[in-house]
DOFIKOL-109214 format. One record per residue (C-alpha): y, x, z; residue in three letters. Coordinates in steps of 0.2 Angstrom, whole numbers, padded with zeros to 4 digits, always signed. Each point is the difference from the previous one (the first is absolute). Layout:
<atoms>
YXZALA/...
</atoms>
This chain:
<atoms>
+0111-0033+0233UNK/+0018+0005-0007UNK/-0006+0018-0001UNK/-0016-0005-0010UNK/+0011-0010-0013UNK/+0012+0015-0001UNK/-0015+0012-0003UNK/-0006-0013-0014UNK/+0016+0000-0008UNK/+0003+0019+0000UNK/-0019+0001-0008UNK/+0005-0013-0013UNK/+0016+0009-0005UNK/-0008+0017+0000UNK/-0014-0007-0012UNK/+0013-0008-0011UNK/+0010+0017-0001UNK/-0017+0009-0005UNK/-0004-0013-0013UNK/+0018+0001-0007UNK/+0000+0019-0001UNK/-0016+0000-0010UNK/+0004-0016-0010UNK/+0009+0010-0014UNK/-0013+0013-0001UNK/-0013-0013-0001UNK/+0009-0010-0014UNK/+0003+0016-0011UNK/-0018+0006+0003UNK/-0007-0016-0005UNK/+0009-0003-0016UNK/-0004+0018-0004UNK/-0019-0003+0004UNK/+0000-0015-0011UNK/+0008+0008-0015UNK/-0011+0015+0002UNK/-0015-0011+0001UNK/+0003-0010-0015UNK/+0004+0016-0010UNK/-0015+0008+0006UNK/-0012-0015-0004UNK/+0007+0001-0018UNK/-0005+0018-0002UNK/-0018-0005+0006UNK/-0001-0013-0013UNK/+0005+0013-0014UNK/-0014+0011+0007UNK/-0012-0015-0002UNK/+0006-0003-0018UNK/-0002+0018-0005UNK/-0018+0001+0008UNK/-0005-0016-0008UNK/+0005+0007-0018UNK/-0009+0016+0003UNK/-0015-0009+0005UNK/-0001-0011-0013UNK/+0000+0013-0013UNK/-0014+0010+0009UNK/-0010-0014+0003UNK/+0001-0008-0017UNK/-0004+0017-0008UNK/-0015+0000+0011UNK/-0005-0017-0007UNK/+0003+0006-0018UNK/-0010+0015+0002UNK/-0015-0009+0008UNK/+0000-0017-0005UNK/-0003-0005+0018UNK/+0004-0017+0006UNK/+0001+0006+0018UNK/+0014+0012-0006UNK/+0008-0014-0010UNK/+0000-0011+0015UNK/+0007+0014+0010UNK/+0014+0002-0013UNK/+0005-0017-0001UNK/+0003-0001+0018UNK/+0012+0014-0002UNK/+0009-0011-0013UNK/+0002-0013+0015UNK/+0007+0014+0012UNK/+0014+0003-0013UNK/+0004-0017-0003UNK/+0000-0003+0019UNK/+0010+0015+0004UNK/+0013-0004-0013UNK/+0001-0019+0008UNK/+0001+0008+0018UNK/+0014+0011-0005UNK/+0009-0016-0007UNK/-0003-0010+0015UNK/+0006+0015+0011UNK/+0016+0000-0009UNK/+0002-0018+0002UNK/-0004+0000+0018UNK/+0013+0013+0004UNK/+0014-0011-0006UNK/+0012-0006+0013UNK/+0001-0017+0006UNK/+0011-0012-0010UNK/+0004-0019+0000UNK/-0016-0006-0007UNK/-0011+0012+0010UNK/+0009+0001+0017UNK/-0015+0008+0009UNK/-0002+0014-0014UNK/-0013+0003-0014UNK/-0013+0010+0010UNK/-0013-0013-0003UNK/-0001+0006-0018UNK/-0012+0013+0005UNK/-0014-0013+0003UNK/+0002-0006-0019UNK/-0005+0018-0005UNK/-0016+0001+0010UNK/-0005-0018-0007UNK/+0004+0004-0018UNK/-0010+0017+0003UNK/-0015-0010+0007UNK/+0001-0012-0015UNK/+0000+0015-0012UNK/-0015+0007+0009UNK/-0010-0017-0001UNK/+0004+0000-0019UNK/-0006+0018-0002UNK/-0016-0004+0009UNK/-0004-0015-0012UNK/+0004+0011-0015UNK/-0013+0013+0007UNK/-0013-0012+0002UNK/+0003-0008-0018UNK/-0002+0017-0007UNK/-0015+0005+0009UNK/-0011-0015-0003UNK/-0005+0004-0018UNK/-0005+0019+0006UNK/-0012-0009+0012UNK/-0010-0006-0016UNK/+0004+0014-0011UNK/+0001+0017+0010UNK/+0007+0016-0008UNK/-0003+0018+0004UNK/+0015+0009+0007UNK/+0008+0017-0009UNK/+0010+0014+0007UNK/-0004-0005+0017UNK/+0004+0015+0009UNK/+0018+0003-0007UNK/+0003-0020+0003UNK/-0005+0003+0019UNK/+0012+0014+0001UNK/+0015-0010-0006UNK/-0006-0014+0011UNK/+0000+0011+0015UNK/+0018+0007-0004UNK/+0007-0018-0001UNK/-0008-0005+0017UNK/+0007+0016+0009UNK/+0018-0006-0007UNK/-0002-0017+0007UNK/-0008+0006+0017UNK/+0016+0010+0004UNK/+0012-0013-0006UNK/-0010-0013+0009UNK/+0002+0009+0016UNK/+0018+0003-0001UNK/+0004-0019-0004UNK/-0011-0007+0014UNK/+0007+0013+0012UNK/+0018-0004-0004UNK/-0003-0019-0003UNK/-0006-0001+0018UNK/+0014+0010+0006UNK/+0014-0010-0009UNK/-0009-0017+0002UNK/+0000-0002-0018UNK/-0014-0012-0007UNK/+0005+0006-0017UNK/-0005+0019+0004UNK/-0015-0004+0010UNK/-0007-0013-0013UNK/+0002+0013-0014UNK/-0007+0014+0011UNK/-0015-0010+0005UNK/-0002-0006-0019UNK/-0001+0018-0005UNK/-0013+0005+0014UNK/-0011-0015-0005UNK/+0002+0008-0018UNK/-0006+0017+0008UNK/-0015-0007+0007UNK/-0003-0010-0015UNK/+0001+0016-0010UNK/-0011+0009+0013UNK/-0014-0013-0003UNK/+0002+0000-0019UNK/-0002+0019-0001UNK/-0015+0000+0012UNK/-0008-0013-0011UNK/+0004+0008-0016UNK/-0009+0015+0007UNK/-0015-0010+0004UNK/+0000-0007-0018UNK/+0001+0018-0006UNK/-0015+0005+0010UNK/-0011-0015-0003UNK/+0004-0006-0017UNK/+0000-0018+0006UNK/+0016-0005-0011UNK/+0000-0018+0006UNK/+0008+0006+0017UNK/+0016+0004-0008UNK/+0005-0018-0004UNK/-0007-0005+0017UNK/+0011+0013+0008UNK/+0015-0008-0009UNK/-0004-0017+0006UNK/-0002+0007+0018UNK/+0017+0008-0001UNK/+0007-0017-0006UNK/-0007-0009+0015UNK/+0008+0013+0012UNK/+0017-0001-0008UNK/+0000-0019+0001UNK/-0002+0002+0019UNK/+0015+0011+0000UNK/+0011-0012-0011UNK/-0005-0014+0012UNK/+0006+0009+0016UNK/+0017+0005-0009UNK/+0002-0019-0004UNK/-0005-0006+0017UNK/+0012+0013+0008UNK/+0014-0006-0011UNK/-0003-0018+0004UNK/+0001+0003+0019UNK/+0016+0010-0002UNK/+0008-0014-0009UNK/-0006-0012+0013UNK/+0011+0010+0013UNK/-0013+0010+0009UNK/+0005+0007+0017UNK/+0004+0018+0003UNK/-0014+0012+0005UNK/-0008-0002+0017UNK/+0007+0018+0005UNK/+0017-0004-0005UNK/+0000-0016+0009UNK/-0007+0008+0016UNK/+0014+0013-0001UNK/+0014-0014+0000UNK/-0009-0010+0014UNK/-0001+0016+0011UNK/+0019+0003-0003UNK/+0005-0018+0004UNK/-0011-0001+0015UNK/+0009+0014+0008UNK/+0015-0011+0003UNK/-0010-0011+0012UNK/+0007+0010+0014UNK/+0017-0005-0005UNK/-0005-0019+0000UNK/+0001+0000-0018UNK/-0015-0008-0009UNK/-0005-0005-0017UNK/-0011-0012-0010UNK/-0002-0007-0017UNK/-0003+0018-0007UNK/-0003-0003-0019UNK/-0003+0012-0014UNK/-0003+0001-0018UNK/-0003+0015-0013UNK/+0010-0001-0015UNK/-0005+0016-0011UNK/+0007+0015+0010UNK/+0012-0011+0010UNK/-0005-0008+0016UNK/+0008-0016+0007UNK/+0001-0002+0018UNK/+0007-0016+0010UNK/-0001-0002+0019UNK/+0009-0011+0013UNK/+0007+0010+0014UNK/+0000-0009+0017UNK/+0015+0007+0010UNK/+0009-0006+0017UNK/+0009-0016-0003UNK/+0016+0007+0009UNK/+0003+0013-0014UNK/+0014+0000-0011UNK/-0002-0004-0019UNK/+0008+0018-0003UNK/-0012+0008+0012UNK/-0017-0010-0007UNK/+0007+0005-0019UNK/+0002+0018+0004UNK/-0017+0002+0010UNK/-0009-0009-0015UNK/+0010+0010-0013UNK/-0006+0017+0009UNK/-0018-0007+0001UNK/+0000-0004-0019UNK/+0007+0017-0004UNK/-0013+0009+0011UNK/-0015-0009-0008UNK/+0006+0005-0017UNK/+0001+0017+0004UNK/-0018+0000+0006UNK/-0007+0001-0018UNK/+0002+0011-0015UNK/+0000-0016-0012UNK/+0013-0013-0002UNK/+0001-0013+0015UNK/+0010-0016+0001UNK/+0000-0007+0019UNK/+0008-0017+0005UNK/+0002-0004+0017UNK/+0004-0017+0009UNK/+0007-0001+0018UNK/-0005-0013+0012UNK/+0003-0002+0019UNK/-0017+0005+0010UNK/+0004-0014+0013UNK/+0000-0015-0013UNK/-0017-0009-0003UNK/+0007-0005-0017UNK/-0001+0018-0004UNK/-0019-0002-0002UNK/+0001-0014-0013UNK/+0002+0012-0015UNK/-0014+0012+0001UNK/-0006+0003-0017UNK/+0005-0009-0016UNK/-0001-0018+0008UNK/+0012-0006+0012UNK/-0008-0011+0014UNK/+0008-0018+0001UNK/
</atoms>
């Protein structure tokens, strides 16, 4: 029994020593990654703004050449892309600000306002498209210079496609709702443009000009759905939604590995605030541990969980004696009486 305790003590000290050795590396790496992430995200938003300006010019020129309401609806959505990208950049700058006395948990939730504003702008654009298309339903007009108009529209769509793929990929990688939302919006624009281009070709072949305003209204309905999804996701984030299922499983698997050392846990609660993850957990340790030993063990667990992810993570632990039944009274946000 004495030898078993001695082995456990040596194992414990060995783990602490290993953690301590890597602690400074984790801290420097984490701070560097966080700085690099914010810098990279801003770079992507500048790319999005540049793409929006380029596509606005191309699409409105296509509308000016042809007089097509389909091209007009497509061009108007690019204006929304530009406004959304500018707002996203502003919110990204705000979310990168360090915590202060008035915002002690940081400003990371500012990202959710970006996608909510972008979703609202999309809805307004959709209503404008429908309003402009209705008169053409009753008074269809022939289209002009269709071939050249299609060429400019295809060029704009290719720009959006490349930028959308870049934004979505890096948004998922950095867990940034700003980048992902902007990328998905651009991808929706690509599919919208593809539909418009295909429909304009049909108009050219058949000469049925009433299809042009119908196309524009279908585009409007499609982007209404996109706007709804963006607003819905923002609302979910502002309501403190949990972190992803994969991230939660990763944390649970790590904490489960301590059961052999008679260390258990409960009340694992998480929330996502922009890029930052907040994780809270109660650690159940032997009651005969000293405060110092419990604190050191919890501190190392917190640091290790933070090092498991490439995004900012804040971990809070609460130590409780595993033998005391009262330790089970505070599982979740409500304490049992």
